[in-house]
C-alpha positions as CSV (number, residue, x, y, z in Angstrom):
1,X,122.8,128.7,110.4
2,X,120.6,130.1,107.7
3,X,118.4,133.0,108.6
4,X,115.6,132.1,106.2
5,X,112.3,131.0,107.9
6,X,110.0,128.7,106.0
7,X,106.2,128.7,106.4
8,X,104.8,125.3,105.4
9,X,101.1,124.5,104.6
10,X,100.3,120.8,104.4
11,X,102.8,119.8,107.0
12,X,101.3,116.5,108.2
13,X,101.2,114.7,104.8
14,X,103.9,112.3,103.6
15,X,105.7,115.1,101.7
16,X,105.4,117.6,104.5
17,X,106.8,115.3,107.2
18,X,109.8,114.3,105.0
19,X,110.4,117.9,104.1
20,X,110.4,119.0,107.7
21,X,112.9,116.3,108.5
22,X,115.2,117.5,105.7
23,X,114.9,121.2,106.2
24,X,115.4,121.2,109.9
25,X,118.4,118.9,109.4
26,X,120.1,121.6,107.3
27,X,119.2,124.3,109.8
28,X,116.1,125.9,108.4
29,X,113.6,127.2,110.9
30,X,110.2,125.8,109.9
31,X,106.7,127.0,110.9
32,X,104.4,124.1,110.2
33,X,100.6,124.8,109.8
34,X,98.3,122.0,110.8
35,X,94.5,121.7,111.3
36,X,94.8,119.6,114.4
37,X,97.9,120.1,116.6
38,X,96.8,117.5,119.1
39,X,96.4,114.8,116.5
40,X,99.4,115.7,114.3
41,X,101.7,117.5,116.7
42,X,103.3,114.5,118.4
43,X,104.2,113.0,115.0
44,X,105.5,116.3,113.5
45,X,107.7,117.0,116.5
46,X,109.5,113.8,116.0
47,X,110.6,114.8,112.4
48,X,112.6,117.9,113.4
49,X,115.8,118.8,115.2
50,X,115.0,120.5,118.5
51,X,114.4,124.2,118.2
52,X,113.9,124.3,114.5
53,X,110.1,123.6,114.3
54,X,107.2,125.7,115.4
55,X,103.7,124.2,115.1
56,X,100.7,126.4,114.4
57,X,97.1,125.2,114.4
58,X,94.8,126.7,111.8
59,X,91.5,125.0,111.5
60,X,90.0,127.5,109.1
61,X,91.8,129.5,106.5
62,X,91.5,132.7,108.5
63,X,92.8,135.6,106.3
64,X,94.1,137.7,109.2
65,X,95.9,134.8,110.8
66,X,97.5,133.8,107.5
67,X,98.6,137.5,107.1
68,X,100.5,137.2,110.4
69,X,102.2,134.0,109.4
70,X,103.2,135.0,105.9
71,X,104.6,138.5,106.7
72,X,107.1,136.8,109.1
73,X,108.5,134.2,106.6
74,X,111.0,134.3,103.9
75,X,109.6,131.3,101.9
76,X,106.1,130.0,101.8
77,X,105.4,126.4,100.6
78,X,101.9,125.1,99.9
79,X,101.6,121.3,99.8
80,X,97.9,121.1,100.6
81,X,95.9,118.9,98.3
82,X,93.1,116.3,98.4
83,X,92.3,113.3,96.3
84,X,88.5,113.3,96.6
85,X,85.8,115.7,97.7
86,X,83.9,115.1,100.9
87,X,81.8,118.3,100.3
88,X,80.6,120.3,97.3
89,X,83.3,122.5,95.6
90,X,86.0,121.2,97.9
91,X,88.5,120.8,95.0
92,X,87.9,124.4,94.1
93,X,88.3,125.6,97.7
94,X,91.5,123.6,98.3
95,X,93.2,123.6,95.0
96,X,92.2,127.0,93.5
97,X,91.0,129.4,96.2
98,X,93.6,128.6,98.8
99,X,96.6,128.9,96.5
100,X,95.0,132.2,95.2
101,X,94.8,133.6,98.7
102,X,98.3,132.5,99.8
103,X,100.0,133.8,96.7
104,X,98.3,137.1,96.9
105,X,99.5,137.5,100.5
106,X,103.0,136.3,99.5
107,X,103.0,139.1,96.9
108,X,101.6,141.6,99.4
109,X,104.5,141.1,101.9
110,X,107.1,140.7,99.1
111,X,108.5,137.4,100.5
112,X,111.4,135.8,98.8
113,X,109.8,132.7,97.3
114,X,106.3,131.1,97.0
115,X,106.5,127.4,96.1
116,X,103.3,125.6,95.2
117,X,102.8,121.9,94.7
118,X,100.5,121.0,91.9
119,X,100.2,117.7,89.8
120,X,101.7,116.2,86.7
121,X,99.6,115.2,83.7
122,X,96.5,117.3,84.2
123,X,96.7,119.7,81.2
124,X,94.5,117.5,79.0
125,X,92.1,116.2,81.7
126,X,89.4,118.8,81.2
127,X,86.7,116.3,82.3
128,X,88.2,115.9,85.8
129,X,87.3,118.4,88.5
130,X,90.5,117.5,90.3
131,X,92.6,118.4,87.3
132,X,90.8,121.6,86.4
133,X,90.9,122.8,90.0
134,X,94.6,122.2,90.1
135,X,95.2,124.0,86.8
136,X,93.1,127.0,87.9
137,X,95.2,127.1,91.1
138,X,98.4,127.2,89.0
139,X,97.0,130.1,87.0
140,X,96.1,132.1,90.1
141,X,99.6,131.6,91.6
142,X,101.3,132.7,88.4
143,X,99.1,135.7,88.2
144,X,99.5,136.8,91.8
145,X,103.2,136.1,92.4
146,X,105.4,136.6,89.4
147,X,108.4,134.7,90.6
148,X,106.4,131.7,91.8
149,X,107.8,128.2,91.6
150,X,105.3,125.5,90.7
151,X,106.3,121.8,91.1
152,X,104.2,119.2,89.3
153,X,105.1,115.7,90.6
154,X,103.9,112.4,89.3
155,X,102.7,109.8,91.8
156,X,104.7,110.3,95.0
157,X,105.2,107.0,96.9
158,X,106.8,105.8,100.1
159,X,105.9,103.7,103.1
160,X,103.6,106.6,104.2
161,X,101.7,107.0,100.9
162,X,98.1,106.2,100.1
163,X,99.0,104.7,96.7
164,X,101.3,101.6,97.0
165,X,100.0,100.9,100.5
166,X,96.3,100.9,99.5
167,X,97.0,98.7,96.4
168,X,99.0,96.2,98.4
169,X,96.2,96.0,100.9
170,X,93.7,95.3,98.1
171,X,96.0,92.9,96.3
172,X,96.6,90.9,99.6
173,X,92.8,90.5,100.1
174,X,91.1,90.3,96.7
175,X,91.3,87.3,94.3
176,X,91.5,89.6,91.3
177,X,92.5,93.2,90.4
178,X,90.5,95.2,87.9
179,X,92.5,97.0,85.2
180,X,91.0,100.3,84.2
181,X,91.6,101.3,80.6
182,X,93.4,97.9,80.2
183,X,96.1,99.0,82.6
184,X,97.8,101.1,79.9
185,X,97.9,104.4,81.6
186,X,101.6,105.5,82.1
187,X,103.1,106.9,85.2
188,X,106.6,108.2,86.3
189,X,106.5,107.5,90.1
190,X,108.9,109.5,92.2
191,X,109.9,108.5,95.7
192,X,109.1,111.1,98.4
193,X,112.8,111.6,99.4
194,X,113.7,112.4,95.8
195,X,110.9,114.9,95.6
196,X,112.0,116.5,98.9
197,X,115.5,116.8,97.5
198,X,114.1,118.7,94.6
199,X,112.1,120.9,96.9
200,X,115.2,121.7,98.9
201,X,117.2,122.5,95.8
202,X,114.5,124.9,94.5
203,X,114.6,126.6,97.9
204,X,118.3,127.1,97.8
205,X,118.7,127.8,94.1
206,X,118.3,131.2,92.4
207,X,115.5,129.8,90.2
208,X,112.3,131.8,90.2
209,X,109.3,132.0,87.8
210,X,109.6,128.3,87.3
211,X,107.2,125.5,86.4
212,X,108.9,122.2,87.0
213,X,107.7,118.7,86.3
214,X,109.0,116.2,88.9
215,X,109.4,112.7,87.6
216,X,111.1,109.5,88.7
217,X,113.6,107.5,86.6
218,X,111.0,105.0,85.2
219,X,108.0,105.1,83.0
220,X,105.6,102.4,84.2
221,X,102.1,101.4,83.1
222,X,99.3,100.8,85.7
223,X,99.6,97.1,84.9
224,X,103.4,97.3,85.4
225,X,102.9,98.8,88.8
226,X,100.3,96.2,89.8
227,X,102.6,93.4,88.7
228,X,105.6,94.9,90.6
229,X,103.5,95.2,93.8
230,X,102.3,91.6,93.4
231,X,105.8,90.4,93.0
232,X,107.0,92.4,96.0
233,X,104.3,90.9,98.3
234,X,104.7,87.4,96.8
235,X,101.1,87.1,95.5
236,X,99.5,86.0,92.3
237,X,96.2,87.5,91.3
238,X,94.0,87.6,88.2
239,X,94.3,90.9,86.4
240,X,90.9,91.6,84.9
241,X,90.5,94.4,82.3
242,X,87.2,96.1,83.2
243,X,84.8,97.5,80.6
244,X,84.4,101.2,81.1
245,X,80.7,101.1,81.8
246,X,81.2,98.5,84.6
247,X,84.2,100.6,85.9
248,X,81.9,103.7,86.1
249,X,79.3,101.7,88.0
250,X,82.0,100.4,90.4
251,X,83.4,103.9,90.9
252,X,79.9,105.3,91.7
253,X,79.5,102.7,94.4
254,X,83.1,103.0,95.9
255,X,83.0,106.8,96.1
256,X,80.2,106.5,98.8
257,X,82.7,105.0,101.2
258,X,84.1,107.3,104.0
259,X,87.6,106.9,102.4
260,X,86.8,106.0,98.7
261,X,88.9,103.5,97.0
262,X,87.9,105.0,93.7
263,X,85.7,107.9,92.6
264,X,84.2,108.8,89.2
265,X,86.5,111.8,89.0
266,X,89.6,109.6,89.7
267,X,88.4,107.1,87.0
268,X,88.2,110.0,84.5
269,X,91.7,111.1,85.5
270,X,93.1,107.6,84.9
271,X,92.5,108.0,81.2
272,X,95.5,110.4,80.9
273,X,99.1,109.5,81.2
274,X,101.0,110.8,84.1
275,X,104.3,111.5,82.3
276,X,106.3,114.6,81.3
277,X,104.3,116.7,78.9
278,X,107.1,118.5,77.1
279,X,105.5,121.8,78.0
280,X,107.9,122.5,80.9
281,X,111.3,121.6,82.2
282,X,111.7,118.5,84.3
283,X,113.9,118.0,87.3
284,X,116.4,116.2,85.1
285,X,116.8,119.3,82.9
286,X,118.0,121.2,86.0
287,X,120.3,118.4,87.1
288,X,118.0,117.4,90.0
289,X,118.1,113.7,89.4
290,X,115.6,111.3,91.0
291,X,117.4,108.0,91.4
292,X,115.2,105.7,93.5
293,X,113.8,102.8,91.6
294,X,110.1,101.9,92.3
295,X,110.5,98.1,92.9
296,X,113.7,98.4,95.1
297,X,112.1,101.0,97.3
298,X,108.7,99.2,97.6
299,X,110.5,96.0,98.6
300,X,111.8,97.8,101.7
301,X,108.3,98.0,103.2
302,X,106.2,95.6,101.4
303,X,106.9,92.8,103.9
304,X,103.9,94.3,105.9
305,X,101.6,92.7,103.2
306,X,103.4,89.4,102.7
307,X,102.2,86.2,104.3
308,X,104.7,85.7,107.1
309,X,105.6,89.4,107.3
310,X,109.2,90.5,107.4
311,X,110.5,86.8,107.7
312,X,108.7,85.8,104.5
313,X,110.9,84.6,101.6
314,X,110.9,87.2,98.9
315,X,110.6,86.6,95.1
316,X,113.8,87.0,93.2
317,X,112.1,88.5,90.1
């Protein structure tokens, strides 16, 4: 049994849940921080081997409470991130200020490792509040904790994601699908289990002071992804390139929804490819291969969006 104890922020997301399952399976003790233990606790407890998971409720980022948590851990992992703002400056609070505080405390108590999850393809997106807040967070972490590890994944997908599942819902209901920027934006999607393997390897390795871009085995355009999802759910839809001015108007309306399908900031971010930058090493450079192919993995759960469900006949192409 390993003696290292891991403190995990962002435990209830798709990455956090899969990471808890993996870490506790290989005998790490995990303290998982969640904002609502009553809503998320029952789900998180099912992810872990008995005795290897402790749940802590932290509704606000109370500095003294975080002190108590970090000084008792060996490794702190921050997975917290948001895709859109509900309140003013929420990107800055979550993506910049929180990593700043956590990495300062990690340095204060001289823990073994501080691992921070950022995002791929944000270096050039200076017109996106999401991207700039993420980059500012990276800079704070590097400044505060000299041996920090920053992982920058492309789109992370799985049956629990909010990417493939949302698009398959839209594709199953709408007669057409708008293509922003002609659908040419490129992505290197990585399956959540491949990313979790990379996380575990960085925990167990001797690597420190590392910025690592985490990518999957394929480069797919937005149009490629939509076509693969359509094929997987046995649907045919008109793919309609949308002029940018109309796209902006659409985003302005959609971002008003309680759970926005698209925001103006996300539309700006879609201009930029989500592929390796060449500025940093990738998981492949370290021998941390991601092997799961997008279409074959999506096919495993896309029956939920097919007419006829799991008994529907699937396309061969």
